[in-house]
TORLUMZA-651676 format. One record per residue: chain; residue number from 1; residue in one letter; x, y, z of N, C-alpha, C in turn. Coordinates in steps of 0.02 Angstrom, whole numbers, padded with zeros to 5 digits. Atoms other than C-alpha are relative to their C-alpha. Example, Ala and Ser with C-alpha at 12.3 -4.5 7.8 and 13.67 -1.06 7.14 Angstrom:
<rs>
R:A:1:a:00045:-00059:00000:00615:-00225:00390:00045:00060:00000
R:A:2:s:-00042:-00059:-00003:00684:-00053:00357:-00039:00055:00037
</rs>
This chain:
<rs>
R:A:1:m:-00014:-00067:00034:10462:02310:-02140:00082:00023:00018
R:A:2:k:-00083:-00008:-00015:10660:02371:-02133:-00013:00059:00044
R:A:3:e:-00011:-00065:-00043:10626:02544:-02066:-00074:00032:00020
R:A:4:e:00054:-00025:-00020:10477:02621:-01974:-00026:00061:-00032
R:A:5:a:00019:-00059:00038:10364:02752:-02063:00047:00072:00032
R:A:6:p:-00029:-00071:-00008:10444:02914:-01974:00074:-00002:-00032
R:A:7:l:-00076:00012:00020:10625:02844:-02021:00001:00017:-00101
R:A:8:l:00003:00020:00068:10558:02824:-02210:-00027:00074:-00035
R:A:9:i:00026:-00070:00037:10479:03007:-02232:00056:00028:-00049
R:A:10:p:-00020:-00021:00075:10621:03077:-02340:00008:-00030:-00056
R:A:11:k:-00014:00044:00063:10630:02919:-02446:-00076:00015:-00036
R:A:12:i:00066:-00003:00033:10440:02936:-02463:-00020:00063:-00037
R:A:13:k:-00002:-00057:00027:10450:03111:-02499:00026:00023:-00081
R:A:14:y:-00045:-00002:00067:10584:03096:-02629:-00048:-00057:-00057
R:A:15:v:00041:00037:00053:10488:02955:-02726:-00072:00038:-00018
R:A:16:l:00063:-00048:00015:10325:03060:-02718:00007:00060:-00049
R:A:17:k:-00015:-00050:00044:10407:03201:-02805:00030:-00030:-00067
R:A:18:q:-00019:00016:00066:10488:03089:-02935:-00055:-00019:-00046
R:A:19:i:00043:00021:00047:10332:03022:-02991:-00051:00052:-00018
R:A:20:a:00020:-00077:00020:10261:03199:-02986:00038:00024:-00071
R:A:21:k:-00057:-00012:00062:10398:03249:-03110:-00018:-00042:-00055
R:A:22:q:00014:00045:00066:10369:03097:-03216:-00081:00032:-00033
R:A:23:k:00068:-00029:00021:10183:03167:-03232:-00010:00067:-00013
R:A:24:s:-00001:-00082:-00010:10221:03351:-03240:-00044:00030:00044
R:A:25:e:00050:-00039:-00044:10125:03385:-03097:00045:00051:00054
R:A:26:n:-00028:-00064:-00044:10197:03545:-03028:-00022:00011:00053
R:A:27:y:00042:00004:-00051:10064:03565:-02914:00015:-00036:00075
R:A:28:m:-00025:00038:-00047:10113:03410:-02818:00071:00004:00024
R:A:29:i:-00058:-00016:-00024:10290:03460:-02812:00012:00055:00050
R:A:30:e:00000:-00064:-00043:10247:03625:-02741:-00027:-00027:00076
R:A:31:l:00037:00020:-00073:10149:03528:-02601:00048:-00032:00034
R:A:32:i:-00037:00058:-00031:10273:03398:-02557:00049:00039:00029
R:A:33:n:-00072:-00054:-00026:10419:03542:-02551:-00034:00036:00066
R:A:34:h:00036:-00058:-00056:10302:03650:-02424:-00033:-00054:00043
R:A:35:s:00030:00049:-00027:10248:03494:-02320:00029:-00032:00063
R:A:36:f:-00016:00018:-00033:10274:03421:-02164:-00039:-00085:00026
R:A:37:f:00037:00058:-00010:10229:03231:-02127:00014:-00029:00077
R:A:38:d:-00002:00039:-00068:10180:03147:-01963:-00048:-00053:-00002
R:A:39:f:00036:00079:-00010:10132:02972:-01951:-00003:-00007:00072
R:A:40:e:00029:00029:-00073:10033:02908:-01813:-00012:-00077:-00002
R:A:41:q:00036:00079:00015:10009:02709:-01787:-00056:-00006:00003
R:A:42:h:00087:00006:-00023:09844:02650:-01812:-00023:-00028:00046
R:A:43:w:00030:00017:-00056:09751:02606:-01669:-00005:-00083:00014
R:A:44:n:00006:00076:-00006:09745:02409:-01713:00079:-00015:-00040
R:A:45:n:-00064:00014:00020:09932:02412:-01757:00048:-00080:00027
R:A:46:k:-00013:00073:-00009:09974:02239:-01666:-00014:-00036:-00060
R:A:47:e:00025:00047:00057:09879:02162:-01800:00029:00027:-00074
R:A:48:f:-00044:-00035:00074:09946:02282:-01950:00042:00046:00018
R:A:49:p:-00038:-00036:-00020:10096:02327:-01881:00032:00055:-00053
R:A:50:n:-00039:-00051:00066:10149:02429:-02050:-00063:00043:-00002
R:A:51:a:00061:-00044:00032:09974:02530:-02047:00017:00058:00052
R:A:52:y:-00014:-00058:-00028:09989:02712:-02005:-00039:00055:-00021
R:A:53:n:00022:-00045:00036:09887:02854:-02022:00037:00066:-00001
R:A:54:l:-00028:-00046:00019:09957:03003:-02091:-00041:00065:-00014
R:A:55:k:00018:-00068:00005:09932:03187:-02075:00058:00050:-00029
R:A:56:i:-00062:-00029:00037:10020:03315:-02188:-00017:00070:00004
R:A:57:y:00023:-00057:-00015:10039:03482:-02130:00031:00053:-00061
R:A:58:l:-00025:-00037:00052:10061:03613:-02270:-00003:00073:00027
R:A:59:t:-00008:-00067:-00012:10120:03812:-02256:-00065:00026:-00019
R:A:60:p:00054:-00026:00019:09956:03903:-02246:-00023:00013:-00059
R:A:61:d:00029:-00017:00060:09970:03986:-02411:-00001:-00047:-00054
R:A:62:i:00008:00061:00045:09998:03812:-02502:-00059:-00019:00005
R:A:63:y:00066:00030:-00007:09840:03750:-02408:-00045:00029:-00028
R:A:64:s:00057:-00041:00055:09717:03891:-02473:00004:-00013:-00065
R:A:65:k:-00008:-00007:00068:09804:03880:-02633:-00036:-00069:-00045
R:A:66:y:00023:00054:00033:09746:03708:-02660:-00065:-00039:00043
R:A:67:y:00050:00033:-00029:09612:03693:-02543:-00077:-00045:-00044
R:A:68:s:00076:00006:00036:09456:03673:-02663:00022:-00074:-00041
R:A:69:t:-00016:00076:00030:09558:03497:-02733:00019:-00030:00056
R:A:70:k:-00052:00022:-00064:09605:03450:-02553:-00011:-00089:00006
R:A:71:k:00026:00047:-00019:09512:03298:-02552:00031:-00055:-00057
R:A:72:n:-00031:00021:00064:09570:03232:-02733:00074:-00004:00007
R:A:73:i:-00065:00014:-00023:09744:03259:-02664:00013:-00044:00051
R:A:74:e:-00001:00041:-00056:09720:03175:-02505:00004:-00083:-00038
R:A:75:s:-00002:00062:00021:09673:03021:-02614:00054:-00023:-00048
R:A:76:i:-00082:00018:00038:09817:03032:-02745:00055:-00012:00051
R:A:77:i:-00061:00009:-00046:09965:03052:-02616:-00026:-00082:00048
R:A:78:k:00023:00046:-00043:09867:02908:-02507:00013:-00062:-00046
R:A:79:k:-00003:00052:00039:09861:02778:-02647:00074:-00008:-00039
R:A:80:r:-00069:00006:00002:10039:02818:-02702:00063:-00025:00043
R:A:81:i:-00046:00016:-00049:10120:02796:-02531:-00028:-00072:00024
R:A:82:n:00024:00085:-00003:10013:02625:-02524:00033:-00040:-00062
R:A:83:d:-00019:00034:00053:10078:02573:-02683:00070:-00004:-00022
R:A:84:s:-00085:-00002:00017:10263:02622:-02661:00050:-00013:00048
R:A:85:a:-00016:00016:-00053:10298:02578:-02494:-00028:-00074:00050
R:A:86:e:00023:00059:-00039:10290:02439:-02378:-00038:00030:00063
R:A:87:l:00043:-00031:-00037:10144:02546:-02283:-00068:-00009:-00016
R:A:88:l:00078:-00003:00000:09967:02527:-02254:-00018:00078:00023
R:A:89:i:00038:-00078:-00025:09885:02710:-02232:-00083:-00006:-00011
R:A:90:p:00083:-00004:00004:09701:02687:-02196:-00024:00068:-00013
R:A:91:d:00034:-00071:00002:09679:02874:-02177:00063:00052:-00007
R:A:92:l:-00049:-00049:00013:09781:03020:-02232:-00053:00088:-00029
R:A:93:k:00035:-00080:-00010:09733:03213:-02205:00042:00041:-00013
R:A:94:l:-00045:-00055:00003:09804:03372:-02267:-00035:00072:00064
R:A:95:f:00021:-00044:-00061:09805:03515:-02125:00047:00053:-00025
R:A:96:p:-00045:-00061:-00014:09871:03695:-02129:00046:-00002:00063
R:A:97:d:-00056:00002:-00059:10034:03716:-02010:-00008:00052:00020
R:A:98:y:00010:-00071:-00016:09972:03859:-01910:00069:00023:00034
R:A:99:d:-00051:-00031:-00032:10145:03862:-01829:00046:00044:-00043
R:A:100:k:-00029:-00026:00046:10202:03923:-01990:-00033:00075:-00013
R:A:101:l:00034:-00044:00017:10066:04072:-01990:00019:00054:00051
R:A:102:e:-00018:-00058:-00051:10118:04232:-01917:-00036:00069:-00049
R:A:103:l:00028:-00046:00030:09984:04367:-01945:-00005:00070:00041
R:A:104:l:00012:-00058:-00059:09970:04553:-01863:-00050:00018:-00013
R:A:105:s:00060:-00008:-00011:09812:04581:-01804:-00019:00073:-00035
R:A:106:s:00009:-00066:00028:09826:04771:-01850:00013:00011:-00073
R:A:107:e:00000:00006:00079:09840:04727:-02038:-00060:-00025:-00005
R:A:108:v:00064:00020:00022:09672:04675:-02033:-00058:00043:-00004
R:A:109:k:00046:-00056:00028:09552:04797:-02112:-00081:-00036:-00010
R:A:110:p:00053:00019:00030:09363:04778:-02137:-00012:00018:-00057
R:A:111:i:00026:-00018:00063:09276:04775:-02303:-00059:00043:00006
R:A:112:y:00076:-00040:-00003:09151:04918:-02309:-00034:-00025:-00054
R:A:113:t:00051:00018:00063:09000:04872:-02412:-00061:00048:00012
R:A:114:k:00059:-00047:-00009:08825:04951:-02426:-00042:-00031:00049
R:A:115:w:00039:00035:-00067:08767:04848:-02274:00026:00010:00054
R:A:116:e:-00014:-00017:-00047:08794:04937:-02121:00013:-00052:00049
R:A:117:e:-00015:00041:-00062:08771:04782:-02004:00042:-00043:-00020
R:A:118:i:-00054:00039:00024:08893:04689:-02113:00066:00041:00023
R:A:119:n:-00065:-00054:-00020:09022:04839:-02082:00005:-00004:00082
R:A:120:s:-00026:-00003:-00070:08997:04846:-01901:00006:-00060:00044
R:A:121:n:-00019:00057:-00016:09007:04669:-01874:00062:-00023:-00026
R:A:122:q:-00077:00019:00019:09180:04653:-01959:00026:00046:00038
R:A:123:q:-00050:-00028:-00034:09237:04789:-01845:-00006:-00024:00055
R:A:124:k:-00005:00026:-00054:09173:04698:-01696:00048:-00062:00000
R:A:125:l:-00052:00043:00002:09255:04549:-01753:00080:00017:00012
R:A:126:i:-00062:-00022:-00006:09422:04630:-01765:00017:00023:00064
R:A:127:e:00002:-00030:-00075:09400:04715:-01595:00007:-00075:00058
R:A:128:i:-00012:00073:-00039:09369:04534:-01511:00079:-00031:-00013
R:A:129:m:-00073:00033:00021:09526:04464:-01616:00057:00046:00045
R:A:130:e:-00067:-00035:-00027:09639:04610:-01543:-00001:-00005:00057
R:A:131:r:-00013:00005:-00079:09596:04599:-01372:-00012:-00086:00043
R:A:132:s:-00002:00079:-00006:09579:04399:-01367:00060:-00034:00048
R:A:133:s:-00057:00035:-00059:09681:04302:-01231:-00006:-00063:00016
R:A:134:d:00020:00087:-00021:09593:04130:-01198:-00039:-00012:-00047
R:A:135:s:00032:00029:00037:09498:04015:-01271:-00082:00013:-00004
R:A:136:i:00072:-00048:00001:09310:04102:-01225:00009:00038:-00053
R:A:137:d:-00008:-00061:00066:09383:04242:-01330:00002:-00036:-00075
R:A:138:y:-00009:00030:00071:09433:04127:-01467:-00065:-00029:-00026
R:A:139:q:00044:00045:00017:09278:04032:-01477:-00051:00060:-00014
R:A:140:s:00044:-00051:00025:09174:04207:-01488:00008:00017:-00052
R:A:141:i:-00025:-00031:00063:09274:04246:-01630:-00044:-00046:-00042
R:A:142:g:00043:00031:00053:09192:04093:-01708:-00072:00010:-00007
R:A:143:n:00064:-00015:00000:09029:04122:-01655:-00029:00068:-00038
R:A:144:t:00004:-00076:00033:09020:04311:-01706:00016:-00015:-00091
R:A:145:s:-00013:00030:00065:09097:04241:-01884:-00065:-00023:-00027
R:A:146:r:00055:00027:00030:08968:04131:-01903:-00073:00045:00000
R:A:147:t:00050:-00030:00005:08833:04260:-01857:00002:00056:-00063
R:A:148:l:-00006:-00074:00047:08902:04404:-01982:00007:-00052:-00080
R:A:149:m:00028:00033:00051:08906:04258:-02122:-00068:-00026:-00014
R:A:150:d:00062:00026:00004:08722:04216:-02085:-00023:00069:-00022
R:A:151:k:00017:-00050:00019:08688:04398:-02112:00021:00022:-00064
R:A:152:l:-00033:-00043:00053:08799:04437:-02254:-00058:-00056:-00044
R:A:153:a:00032:00042:00038:08685:04278:-02341:-00062:00025:-00006
R:A:154:r:00056:-00015:-00024:08531:04358:-02278:-00017:00060:-00048
R:A:155:a:00013:-00066:00029:08572:04518:-02358:00002:-00004:-00088
R:A:156:v:-00017:00032:00068:08610:04428:-02540:-00039:-00029:-00027
R:A:157:f:00049:00051:00037:08505:04288:-02558:-00069:00005:-00008
R:A:158:n:00062:-00018:00002:08343:04302:-02621:-00022:-00077:-00034
R:A:159:a:00038:00077:00015:08235:04122:-02625:-00044:00004:-00067
R:A:160:d:00039:00004:00057:08142:04185:-02766:00032:00003:-00069
R:A:161:l:-00046:-00012:00053:08293:04236:-02889:00042:-00074:-00004
R:A:162:h:-00054:00048:-00010:08411:04102:-02821:-00014:-00068:00011
R:A:163:k:00026:00059:-00015:08376:03926:-02843:00028:-00058:-00020
R:A:164:s:-00054:00056:00005:08476:03768:-02825:-00012:-00049:-00050
R:A:165:n:00000:00045:00031:08495:03637:-02951:-00023:-00079:00022
R:A:166:d:-00010:00079:-00057:08487:03503:-02798:-00052:00014:00031
R:A:167:p:00053:-00014:-00048:08320:03499:-02724:00001:-00022:00069
R:A:168:t:-00025:00033:-00070:08380:03412:-02568:00059:00063:00037
R:A:169:i:-00029:-00050:-00028:08494:03569:-02527:-00032:00057:00054
R:A:170:e:00042:-00031:-00049:08424:03658:-02378:00021:00086:-00015
R:A:171:l:-00036:-00071:00002:08415:03852:-02406:-00031:00035:00038
R:A:172:n:00021:-00052:-00054:08331:03912:-02266:00041:00046:00048
R:A:173:n:-00032:-00043:-00037:08387:04052:-02161:00042:-00030:00058
R:A:174:g:-00067:00042:-00035:08547:03980:-02062:00032:-00033:-00013
R:A:175:k:-00039:00037:00037:08604:03885:-02180:00038:00039:-00063
R:A:176:f:-00026:-00062:00035:08728:04025:-02243:00030:-00046:-00052
R:A:177:k:-00032:00020:00048:08841:03920:-02341:-00041:-00027:-00061
R:A:178:n:00027:00035:00052:08722:03826:-02446:-00033:00080:-00032
R:A:179:q:00030:-00054:00040:08624:04002:-02480:00058:00038:-00029
R:A:180:l:-00035:-00041:00046:08787:04101:-02530:00029:-00054:-00054
R:A:181:n:-00022:00028:00050:08852:03947:-02639:-00058:00000:-00055
R:A:182:t:00068:-00026:00049:08663:03965:-02720:00004:00056:-00029
R:A:183:y:00008:-00075:00019:08687:04143:-02733:00071:00018:-00066
R:A:184:i:-00055:-00007:00059:08862:04119:-02823:-00015:-00037:-00051
R:A:185:s:00019:00029:00065:08807:03997:-02943:-00058:00025:-00042
R:A:186:c:00066:-00046:00037:08649:04092:-02995:00046:00065:-00030
R:A:187:e:-00030:-00069:-00003:08760:04274:-02989:00038:-00019:-00065
R:A:188:l:-00071:00028:00043:08908:04186:-03078:-00013:-00058:-00061
R:A:189:k:-00006:00045:00047:08842:04071:-03207:00004:00013:-00071
R:A:190:g:-00022:-00008:00070:08889:04039:-03378:00085:-00016:00004
R:A:191:k:-00068:00009:00015:09079:03996:-03442:00037:00053:00013
R:A:192:k:-00054:-00057:-00014:09148:04163:-03431:00002:00011:00061
R:A:193:n:00012:-00001:-00080:09109:04155:-03229:00043:-00047:00027
R:A:194:k:-00018:00048:-00031:09186:03996:-03217:00053:-00010:00059
R:A:195:e:-00059:-00009:-00047:09356:04041:-03130:-00029:00035:00070
R:A:196:l:00027:-00042:-00053:09270:04183:-03019:-00044:-00035:00044
R:A:197:r:00050:00049:-00066:09129:04058:-02958:00048:-00060:00033
R:A:198:k:-00035:00050:-00038:09261:03927:-02929:00033:00032:00076
R:A:199:v:-00041:-00029:-00055:09367:04038:-02821:-00048:00024:00072
R:A:200:a:00052:-00013:-00072:09209:04111:-02722:-00027:-00057:00024
R:A:201:q:00023:00063:-00024:09133:03937:-02699:00059:-00020:00057
R:A:202:s:-00075:00023:-00041:09320:03883:-02624:-00001:00025:00063
R:A:203:s:-00008:-00030:-00074:09317:04037:-02508:-00047:-00025:00052
R:A:204:m:00041:00013:-00057:09156:04003:-02428:-00009:-00068:00026
R:A:205:e:-00021:00052:-00034:09193:03821:-02389:00068:00008:00051
R:A:206:f:-00072:-00017:-00039:09362:03881:-02326:-00034:00042:00065
R:A:207:v:00035:-00044:-00053:09248:04015:-02209:-00029:-00054:00039
R:A:208:r:00029:00051:-00034:09140:03870:-02163:00048:-00046:00046
R:A:209:d:-00046:00031:-00030:09277:03758:-02108:00049:00043:00068
R:A:210:s:-00042:-00023:-00038:09383:03887:-02015:-00058:00029:00056
R:A:211:i:00058:00003:-00053:09214:03932:-01914:-00005:-00057:00043
R:A:212:d:00025:00055:-00018:09185:03753:-01874:00061:-00016:00047
R:A:213:l:-00055:00014:-00048:09379:03748:-01808:00001:00047:00058
R:A:214:m:-00004:-00054:-00049:09373:03899:-01706:-00061:-00027:00053
R:A:215:n:00038:00027:-00051:09210:03824:-01626:00013:-00081:00039
R:A:216:s:-00015:00072:-00027:09300:03648:-01589:00042:00020:00046
R:A:217:t:-00053:-00002:-00053:09399:03625:-01437:00054:-00049:00008
R:A:218:t:-00071:00051:00011:09521:03495:-01500:00047:00014:-00013
R:A:219:h:-00078:-00024:00035:09654:03609:-01576:00043:00010:00060
R:A:220:k:-00042:-00003:-00066:09798:03631:-01465:-00002:00078:00013
R:A:221:l:00008:-00051:-00024:09805:03776:-01355:00044:00052:-00028
R:A:222:n:-00069:-00058:00019:09975:03873:-01409:-00030:00028:-00066
R:A:223:a:00014:-00027:00061:09896:03875:-01583:-00070:00049:-00013
R:A:224:e:00076:-00041:00012:09713:03976:-01548:00019:00049:-00025
R:A:225:k:-00010:-00072:00033:09780:04147:-01587:-00004:-00019:-00068
R:A:226:h:-00009:00014:00072:09825:04077:-01759:-00059:-00015:-00029
R:A:227:f:00051:00032:00030:09670:03989:-01779:-00046:00084:00001
R:A:228:a:00034:-00068:-00013:09577:04164:-01720:00015:00033:-00058
R:A:229:e:-00009:-00053:00056:09667:04268:-01849:-00006:-00017:-00077
R:A:230:l:00010:00047:00065:09640:04140:-01990:-00070:00001:-00008
R:A:231:c:00086:00004:-00001:09456:04127:-01969:-00010:00079:-00015
R:A:232:v:00021:-00089:00012:09435:04338:-01964:00028:00012:-00066
R:A:233:i:-00044:-00017:00057:09548:04348:-02119:-00044:-00029:-00043
R:A:234:s:00042:00037:00042:09454:04212:-02200:-00088:00023:-00011
R:A:235:v:00062:-00035:-00009:09285:04291:-02151:-00016:00067:-00037
R:A:236:i:-00004:-00061:00033:09331:04459:-02223:-00002:-00003:-00053
R:A:237:s:-00014:00023:00052:09396:04383:-02366:-00061:-00009:-00044
R:A:238:a:00060:00021:00040:09235:04308:-02409:-00041:00079:-00010
R:A:239:v:00039:-00068:-00004:09139:04489:-02368:00019:00036:-00076
R:A:240:s:-00013:-00035:00058:09252:04553:-02500:-00024:-00026:-00071
R:A:241:i:00027:00045:00068:09204:04415:-02637:-00069:00021:-00007
R:A:242:i:00088:-00011:00038:09012:04435:-02616:-00005:00086:-00010
R:A:243:k:00002:-00071:00029:09044:04626:-02614:00016:00013:-00077
R:A:244:t:-00019:00010:00086:09125:04587:-02793:-00072:-00013:-00030
R:A:245:i:00051:00030:00048:08991:04497:-02861:-00075:00039:00004
R:A:246:d:00050:-00047:00005:08849:04613:-02802:00004:00049:-00047
R:A:247:a:-00017:-00076:00028:08930:04764:-02881:00005:-00047:-00080
R:A:248:l:-00017:00020:00061:08937:04650:-03040:-00072:00023:-00034
R:A:249:d:00056:-00007:00040:08809:04705:-03179:-00028:-00065:-00010
</rs>
């Protein structure tokens, strides 16, 4: 290979954009324009010197915008790089670039609902975020977020009314993502609710991933505040969506 992968990044991004232009893929052009490529040598680079794992960091707004199609986008970009460069990319993942995320805790407000316990838990979550200063505080945000989402699921999910088409899906208490997604599918069934249903289900996935991220100890320490704020905002956004669905006729 004439050049190492990091030196090829501008050329790879150029080719990816040209391919996207030929296919009229405006979404892909937007992704590439707001991305940072981070190549890491594969663990077995002695045997495969051209093998690299690739992490693509996107600005948080772009990452959130295309979150529901994340896996498909990863697959497309991976194939196009493998096909058009002298590289072997065994693993490619999209991530939000938290260094580009600037949030003000004071701007985060709870969404008031008819469920007092949900309201109080939102307020508690915001208060923890505002006074947080170390990893223990940030993990507490993850745990409190999970508790809030579990209580939200119990408030709206009715096992007698909300049935999944997949009998293998666990819908017992504690499985808040499954319960909320099933609730959304049942309450927003039909073609006319397709777009709202898609947004709502993507939001639930994003909340679950945010909480898991907060409870993880593998992320970089200087980004913990950003992780915490994103987790809180995603949870409160989810509460807003469920409140909206609950208010529908």
